C-alpha positions as CSV (number, residue, x, y, z in Angstrom):
1,M,131.3,148.3,40.4
2,G,132.9,151.5,39.0
3,S,132.9,155.0,40.2
4,Q,130.0,157.2,39.3
5,G,130.6,160.2,37.0
6,K,129.4,162.9,39.3
7,T,127.5,162.9,42.6
8,L,126.2,166.0,44.4
9,I,125.6,165.6,48.1
10,R,123.3,168.6,48.8
11,G,122.4,170.4,52.0
12,A,124.5,168.3,54.4
13,T,125.8,169.3,57.8
14,I,129.4,169.0,57.0
15,V,132.1,168.0,59.6
16,S,135.2,168.1,57.4
17,M,138.0,167.5,59.9
18,D,140.0,169.9,57.6
19,P,140.7,173.3,59.3
20,A,140.8,175.0,55.9
21,V,137.3,173.7,55.0
22,G,135.8,173.9,58.5
23,D,132.2,172.9,59.5
24,L,129.4,174.2,57.4
25,K,126.0,173.6,56.0
26,G,126.5,172.9,52.3
27,D,127.2,170.7,49.3
28,I,129.9,168.2,48.3
29,L,130.6,167.4,44.7
30,I,132.2,164.0,43.9
31,V,133.7,163.6,40.4
32,G,135.0,160.1,39.7
33,D,136.9,159.0,42.8
34,R,137.6,162.5,44.2
35,I,136.0,165.3,46.1
36,A,135.9,168.0,43.5
37,E,134.3,170.8,45.6
38,I,132.9,171.7,49.0
39,A,130.8,174.9,49.3
40,P,127.6,176.3,50.8
41,S,126.0,175.8,47.4
42,I,127.2,174.0,44.3
43,S,125.6,173.8,40.9
44,A,126.1,170.6,38.9
45,D,123.2,169.9,36.6
46,D,124.7,166.7,35.2
47,A,125.3,165.1,38.7
48,E,123.2,162.6,40.6
49,V,121.8,164.6,43.5
50,I,121.7,163.2,47.1
51,D,119.4,165.1,49.5
52,A,121.4,165.2,52.7
53,T,119.3,167.8,54.5
54,D,118.9,165.7,57.6
55,M,122.4,164.1,57.5
56,I,125.9,164.8,58.7
57,A,128.7,164.4,56.1
58,S,132.0,163.4,57.5
59,P,135.2,161.5,56.5
60,G,135.0,157.7,56.7
61,F,136.4,156.2,59.9
62,V,139.8,154.6,59.8
63,D,140.2,151.4,61.8
64,T,144.0,150.7,62.3
65,H,143.7,147.3,63.9
66,R,141.2,144.5,63.2
67,H,141.3,140.7,63.1
68,T,138.7,140.6,60.4
69,W,138.6,136.8,60.0
70,Q,136.8,136.4,63.3
71,T,133.5,137.8,62.1
72,Q,131.7,134.5,62.3
73,L,132.5,134.3,66.0
74,K,130.6,137.3,67.2
75,G,129.9,136.9,70.9
76,V,132.2,134.0,71.8
77,A,134.8,136.2,73.6
78,I,132.7,138.5,75.6
79,D,133.8,137.1,79.0
80,W,137.4,136.1,78.0
81,S,140.7,137.1,79.5
82,L,143.8,137.3,77.4
83,F,144.8,133.8,78.4
84,D,141.3,132.6,77.3
85,Y,141.9,134.3,74.0
86,T,145.2,132.6,73.5
87,C,143.8,129.2,74.2
88,L,140.4,129.3,72.6
89,M,140.9,131.7,69.6
90,R,144.5,131.3,68.6
91,S,144.8,127.5,69.4
92,M,141.2,126.2,68.8
93,Y,138.9,128.3,66.7
94,S,141.7,129.1,64.2
95,V,142.2,125.5,63.2
96,C,138.5,125.1,62.6
97,Y,138.5,127.4,59.6
98,N,138.8,126.1,56.0
99,A,139.5,128.4,53.1
100,E,135.8,129.2,52.5
101,D,135.5,130.2,56.2
102,A,138.6,132.5,55.7
103,Y,137.0,134.2,52.7
104,V,133.6,134.6,54.4
105,G,135.2,136.0,57.6
106,N,137.1,138.7,55.7
107,Y,134.4,139.4,53.2
108,V,131.5,139.9,55.7
109,G,133.9,141.5,58.2
110,A,134.8,144.2,55.7
111,L,131.1,144.6,54.9
112,D,130.4,145.0,58.6
113,A,133.0,147.7,58.8
114,I,131.7,149.5,55.7
115,N,128.2,149.3,57.1
116,A,129.4,151.1,60.2
117,G,131.1,153.9,58.2
118,I,134.7,152.5,58.2
119,T,136.2,153.2,54.9
120,S,139.8,152.2,55.6
121,L,141.2,149.4,57.9
122,V,144.4,147.6,58.7
123,D,143.7,143.8,58.8
124,H,146.1,142.0,61.2
125,S,145.5,138.7,59.5
126,H,147.1,135.8,61.4
127,L,145.0,133.0,59.9
128,Q,147.6,132.2,57.2
129,I,147.3,128.4,57.5
130,T,147.5,127.3,53.9
131,P,147.9,129.1,50.6
132,D,144.1,128.7,50.0
133,H,143.4,130.3,53.3
134,S,145.6,133.3,52.3
135,D,143.9,133.7,49.0
136,G,140.5,133.6,50.6
137,L,141.5,136.3,53.1
138,V,142.8,138.6,50.4
139,N,139.9,138.1,48.1
140,G,137.3,138.6,50.8
141,L,138.6,142.1,51.5
142,K,139.0,142.9,47.8
143,D,135.5,141.8,47.0
144,A,134.0,143.9,49.7
145,G,135.6,147.0,48.3
146,I,137.2,148.5,51.4
147,R,140.4,150.6,51.4
148,G,143.2,149.2,53.6
149,V,146.2,147.1,54.2
150,M,146.0,143.3,54.5
151,C,148.9,142.5,56.9
152,Y,149.9,138.9,56.2
153,G,150.4,137.3,59.6
154,V,153.5,135.1,60.3
155,Y,152.1,133.8,63.6
156,R,153.0,130.1,64.1
157,N,149.5,128.5,63.9
158,P,148.9,125.2,65.6
159,K,149.9,122.0,63.8
160,Y,146.8,119.8,64.2
161,N,143.3,119.3,62.8
162,P,140.1,119.0,64.9
163,G,139.8,115.4,66.1
164,D,143.5,114.7,66.3
165,K,144.9,113.3,69.5
166,L,147.0,116.2,70.8
167,N,150.4,116.7,72.2
168,Q,152.3,119.9,73.3
169,A,154.2,120.4,70.1
170,M,151.0,120.3,67.9
171,I,149.5,123.1,69.9
172,V,152.4,125.4,70.9
173,S,154.9,125.7,68.1
174,D,158.3,127.4,68.7
175,V,156.6,130.8,69.2
176,S,159.9,132.6,69.6
177,G,162.0,130.8,67.0
178,P,163.0,131.7,63.5
179,L,160.4,132.5,60.9
180,E,158.8,129.4,59.3
181,D,159.8,128.6,55.7
182,F,156.1,128.3,54.9
183,H,155.5,131.9,55.8
184,R,158.6,133.1,53.9
185,D,157.4,131.4,50.7
186,N,153.7,132.0,51.1
187,A,154.0,135.7,52.0
188,A,156.2,136.2,48.9
189,R,153.6,134.5,46.8
190,V,150.7,136.5,48.2
191,R,152.7,139.7,47.6
192,A,153.5,138.8,43.9
193,Q,150.1,137.2,43.0
194,H,147.7,139.6,44.7
195,F,149.7,142.8,45.2
196,A,151.9,143.3,42.2
197,S,151.1,147.0,42.3
198,D,151.0,149.3,45.3
199,D,148.4,151.5,43.8
200,G,145.3,149.4,44.5
201,L,142.6,150.1,47.1
202,L,144.0,147.2,49.2
203,R,147.7,147.1,49.9
204,F,150.1,144.5,51.2
205,G,151.5,144.4,54.7
206,I,153.0,142.1,57.3
207,A,151.6,141.2,60.7
208,S,154.6,140.1,62.9
209,S,155.2,137.2,65.1
210,E,154.2,137.7,68.8
211,Y,157.3,139.4,70.0
212,A,156.0,139.5,73.5
213,T,156.8,135.8,73.7
214,F,160.5,136.3,72.6
215,T,163.5,136.2,74.8
216,D,166.1,136.9,72.2
217,V,166.2,140.0,70.0
218,K,167.8,138.3,67.0
219,P,164.7,136.5,65.6
220,M,162.8,139.7,65.8
221,V,165.5,141.7,64.0
222,D,165.8,139.0,61.3
223,E,162.0,139.0,60.8
224,I,161.7,142.8,60.4
225,K,164.6,142.8,57.9
226,W,163.0,139.9,56.0
227,A,159.6,141.6,56.0
228,R,161.0,144.8,54.5
229,T,162.4,142.8,51.5
230,L,158.7,142.4,50.5
231,Q,158.2,146.2,50.7
232,P,155.0,146.2,52.8
233,A,152.9,149.3,53.2
234,M,153.2,148.7,57.0
235,I,154.2,146.1,59.5
236,S,151.7,145.6,62.3
237,I,153.1,144.5,65.7
238,H,151.3,143.6,68.9
239,A,153.5,145.2,71.5
240,H,153.8,146.0,75.2
241,F,150.5,144.8,76.5
242,G,151.6,143.4,79.8
243,V,153.1,140.1,78.8
244,N,156.9,139.6,79.1
245,E,157.6,143.3,79.5
246,D,161.3,142.4,80.2
247,F,161.6,142.0,76.4
248,R,161.5,145.6,75.2
249,I,160.3,145.6,71.6
250,V,160.5,149.3,70.7
251,S,163.9,149.9,72.2
252,G,165.2,146.6,70.9
253,L,164.3,147.6,67.3
254,H,165.8,151.0,67.9
255,D,169.0,149.5,69.1
256,H,169.3,147.8,65.7
257,G,168.3,150.8,63.7
258,L,165.0,149.3,62.6
259,L,162.4,151.9,63.7
260,G,160.6,153.5,60.9
261,E,157.3,155.0,59.7
262,D,156.2,151.6,58.3
263,L,155.9,150.1,61.9
264,L,152.5,150.1,63.5
265,F,152.6,149.0,67.1
266,V,149.3,147.9,68.6
267,H,148.1,148.2,72.2
268,G,151.3,149.5,73.8
269,A,149.8,150.3,77.3
270,H,153.2,149.5,78.8
271,V,155.5,151.5,76.6
272,T,157.9,153.7,78.5
273,D,158.3,157.4,78.0
274,R,161.6,156.7,76.3
275,D,159.8,154.3,73.9
276,L,157.4,157.1,73.0
277,Q,160.3,159.5,72.4
278,L,162.1,156.9,70.2
279,L,158.9,156.5,68.1
280,K,158.5,160.3,67.8
281,D,162.2,160.7,66.8
282,H,162.9,157.6,64.7
283,G,159.5,156.5,63.3
284,G,156.7,154.2,64.3
285,W,153.1,154.6,65.3
286,L,150.8,153.4,68.1
287,S,147.2,152.1,67.6
288,T,145.1,151.7,70.7
289,T,142.0,149.4,70.9
290,P,140.4,150.6,74.1
291,E,137.6,148.1,74.5
292,T,139.8,145.0,74.2
293,E,142.6,146.5,76.3
294,L,140.3,147.4,79.2
295,Q,138.5,144.0,79.1
296,M,141.5,141.8,78.8
297,G,143.8,143.6,81.3
298,M,146.3,144.8,78.9
299,G,146.7,148.1,80.7
300,Y,145.4,151.6,80.6
301,P,145.0,152.6,76.9
302,V,148.0,154.6,75.7
303,L,146.3,157.1,73.5
304,E,146.7,160.2,75.7
305,R,150.4,159.5,76.3
306,V,150.9,159.3,72.5
307,V,149.3,162.7,72.2
308,E,151.5,164.1,75.0
309,S,154.6,162.7,73.2
310,G,153.8,164.9,70.2
311,S,152.7,162.0,68.0
312,T,149.4,161.1,66.4
313,P,147.3,158.3,67.9
314,S,144.6,156.2,66.2
315,L,141.9,153.8,67.2
316,G,141.2,150.2,66.3
317,I,138.3,147.8,66.7
318,D,140.4,144.6,67.3
319,I,138.1,141.6,67.5
320,A,134.5,141.3,66.3
321,S,134.3,138.1,68.4
322,N,134.2,140.4,71.5
323,F,132.0,143.4,70.6
324,A,130.5,145.4,67.7
325,G,132.7,146.4,64.9
326,D,132.0,150.1,64.9
327,M,134.2,153.1,65.7
328,F,131.4,154.9,67.7
329,A,131.9,152.6,70.7
330,Q,135.7,152.9,70.6
331,M,135.5,156.7,70.6
332,R,133.1,156.8,73.5
333,V,134.9,154.2,75.6
334,M,138.3,155.9,75.1
335,L,137.1,159.4,75.8
336,Q,135.1,158.6,78.9
337,T,137.9,156.5,80.3
338,M,140.3,159.4,79.8
339,R,137.9,161.8,81.4
340,F,137.5,159.6,84.5
341,R,141.3,159.3,84.9
342,H,141.5,163.2,84.7
343,Y,138.9,163.5,87.4
344,E,140.8,161.0,89.6
345,T,144.1,162.8,89.3
346,A,143.3,166.5,88.9
347,N,142.2,169.1,91.6
348,A,142.3,166.6,94.4
349,G,139.7,164.5,92.7
350,I,137.2,167.3,92.4
351,P,135.4,166.9,89.0
352,I,135.5,170.4,87.7
353,A,136.9,170.1,84.2
354,S,137.3,167.8,81.1
355,R,140.6,168.1,79.2
356,Y,139.6,166.3,76.0
357,A,136.9,167.5,73.6
358,A,134.9,165.0,71.6
359,R,136.2,166.5,68.4
360,N,139.7,165.3,69.3
361,M,138.5,161.7,69.4
362,L,136.7,162.1,66.1
363,E,140.0,163.4,64.6
364,F,141.9,160.4,65.9
365,A,139.3,158.0,64.4
366,T,139.6,159.6,61.0
367,L,142.6,161.7,60.1
368,G,144.8,160.2,62.8
369,G,144.3,156.7,61.4
370,A,144.9,157.9,57.9
371,R,148.1,159.5,59.0
372,Q,149.3,156.3,60.6
373,M,148.5,154.4,57.4
374,G,150.4,156.9,55.3
375,I,147.3,157.9,53.4
376,D,146.4,161.2,55.0
377,G,147.2,162.9,51.7
378,I,144.3,161.1,50.0
379,T,141.8,160.4,52.8
380,G,140.9,161.1,56.5
381,S,139.2,164.5,55.9
382,L,136.8,166.0,53.5
383,T,139.1,168.1,51.4
384,P,138.8,169.0,47.7
385,G,141.2,166.9,45.8
386,K,141.2,164.0,48.3
387,K,139.6,160.6,47.5
388,A,135.8,160.5,48.1
389,D,135.8,158.4,51.2
390,I,132.6,159.9,52.7
391,I,129.9,158.9,55.1
392,L,126.4,160.3,55.7
393,T,124.9,159.8,59.1
394,R,121.2,160.4,59.6
395,M,120.1,163.0,62.2
396,D,116.4,162.0,62.3
397,S,116.5,158.7,64.1
398,V,115.1,158.4,67.6
399,N,118.6,158.1,69.2
400,M,120.0,161.1,67.2
401,S,117.2,163.6,67.5
402,P,117.4,166.4,68.1
403,V,121.0,167.3,66.9
404,T,122.4,170.5,68.4
405,D,126.1,169.7,67.9
406,P,127.0,167.4,65.0
407,V,130.3,166.3,66.5
408,A,128.6,165.4,69.8
409,A,126.0,163.5,67.8
410,L,128.7,161.4,66.0
411,V,130.7,160.6,69.0
412,F,128.0,160.1,71.6
413,Y,124.7,159.3,70.0
414,A,125.2,157.6,66.6
415,D,125.5,153.9,65.9
416,A,125.9,151.8,62.7
417,N,122.2,151.9,61.9
418,D,122.4,155.7,61.5
419,I,124.9,155.4,58.7
420,D,122.8,156.1,55.6
421,S,125.5,156.2,52.9
422,V,129.2,155.3,52.4
423,W,131.4,156.1,49.5
424,I,134.9,154.6,49.2
425,D,137.1,155.9,46.3
426,G,134.0,157.5,44.9
427,V,132.0,154.3,44.8
428,A,128.7,154.1,46.8
429,R,129.1,151.0,49.0
430,K,126.0,151.8,51.1
431,R,123.0,153.9,50.1
432,G,119.7,154.5,51.9
433,G,120.9,152.5,54.9
434,K,121.6,149.3,52.9
435,L,124.8,147.9,51.5
436,T,124.9,148.1,47.7
437,G,125.6,145.3,45.2
438,I,124.8,142.4,47.5
439,S,121.9,140.3,48.6
440,W,122.2,140.4,52.4
441,P,119.9,137.4,53.0
442,A,122.2,135.3,50.8
443,V,125.4,136.7,52.4
444,R,123.9,136.1,55.9
445,K,123.0,132.5,54.9
446,R,126.6,131.9,53.8
447,L,127.9,133.5,57.0
448,N,125.7,131.3,59.3
449,A,126.7,128.2,57.4
450,S,130.4,129.1,58.0
451,R,129.7,129.7,61.7
452,D,128.0,126.3,62.0
453,H,130.9,124.5,60.3
454,I,133.5,126.2,62.6
455,L,131.4,125.4,65.8
456,D,131.1,121.8,64.7
457,Q,134.8,121.5,64.3
458,F,135.5,123.3,67.6
459,A,133.5,120.7,69.5
460,R,136.0,118.0,68.3
461,I,138.9,119.6,70.2
462,S,139.8,119.1,73.9
463,E,139.8,122.4,75.6
464,A,141.5,120.8,78.6
465,D,144.4,119.8,76.4
466,I,144.8,123.2,74.9
467,R,144.8,125.0,78.3
468,G,147.2,122.4,79.6
469,A,149.6,123.2,76.8
470,W,149.6,127.0,77.3
471,A,149.5,127.0,81.2
472,P,153.2,126.5,81.8
473,I,154.1,129.2,79.3
474,W,151.9,131.6,81.3
475,G,153.2,130.3,84.6
476,L,150.0,128.5,85.6
477,E,149.7,125.0,87.1
478,T,147.6,122.5,85.2
479,P,147.9,118.8,84.3
480,A,150.4,118.1,81.5
481,I,149.1,116.7,78.2
482,E,149.6,113.1,77.5
483,P,151.9,112.5,74.4
484,A,150.2,111.4,71.2
485,I,150.4,107.6,70.5
């Protein structure tokens, strides 16, 4: 599907997120893959005209942390703790995926994001079980047409198949040891085969090991040095979320001169003020995923502290297995959580003021994410010359009507069903409320078949054995697993 020649979005309520452009009622001209002009009125007789009279035009959302492969598992994690997630998702559901499931998860997951107005995402992809799985994960994102970074995950996945008699070593690999040779070889292959150029819509990245399980800094240092030999667009790192906080990831990397703009730390509720200053001075970003962090006890979301440090925050969705994959919910949850904290701590608890405006959260969900991904020069705002990553949100639905403030409407009233149109790189990926170029009934049938296959495999695994393997690592008491015979 190629870019259209010219498209004129006419009569939109424009929320540009660019101070030089501002907010206005007007037109947007797309030429090829770029925004050519924004003005109160534009004449372009040879353009396809989109009547956006009852729509808000804004930049596409930027999701800086998603485990896209989990799309088939919507709803399984809604009551989980972080320990449950480690046992059930990382050590059970993951081994149930074949290469087809990996493709479907990333393909439909990216479509789900596009449907909700997300035009760029960072996929923290730790389902790299075989080369075929890796190829499926990459191709799923590419076929969906989303902009982003596929961060190849070097997580030590379990070494068993559903139905095997289990022992500890099969379930919990050496989570803090040296990088596996498989990942060294396979990541290099993925880089060379799928990302020979850095100019594509989808770029190559690395998702690190779980450094929160480490006790020695050397494997972490060695891994970061290795990752950079592959010249990733970014390295995504789960960090400082309340597990093993004696192992200081940010300061440890700084001590070895390894902080840099290519590092994207995720969660980070337990970073210190010194950590934040190190990131500001030496490079590194923080993405917060408020809904997951609040549910799973990772700590109070770090976003406001990032702002106070003088850096730029961003928002991520995290896991579709836990909640809807749209940015609207994350903006609302984060903003209202911050406001409650302000009321608790200011003016003796008297609720007389809100410090954060809704527009700030919209900025973090668009331009902030683009800045962290290193693509704010081409996307994140509606600016002439930037890529045409644009969404149109309807203002005439029951939940949106009447609109008096378009920013308030986007942050507090809209949902994915209100997204009428989505352009990525000038290509219309959603029009008239429907994804383009696909048969949704056929895609949904494939998705449901994949879900059924995964659930069938899941039923063949002993949950008691899995929990028993992880319990001592978490300091819990459960019966030991009998060794395999």
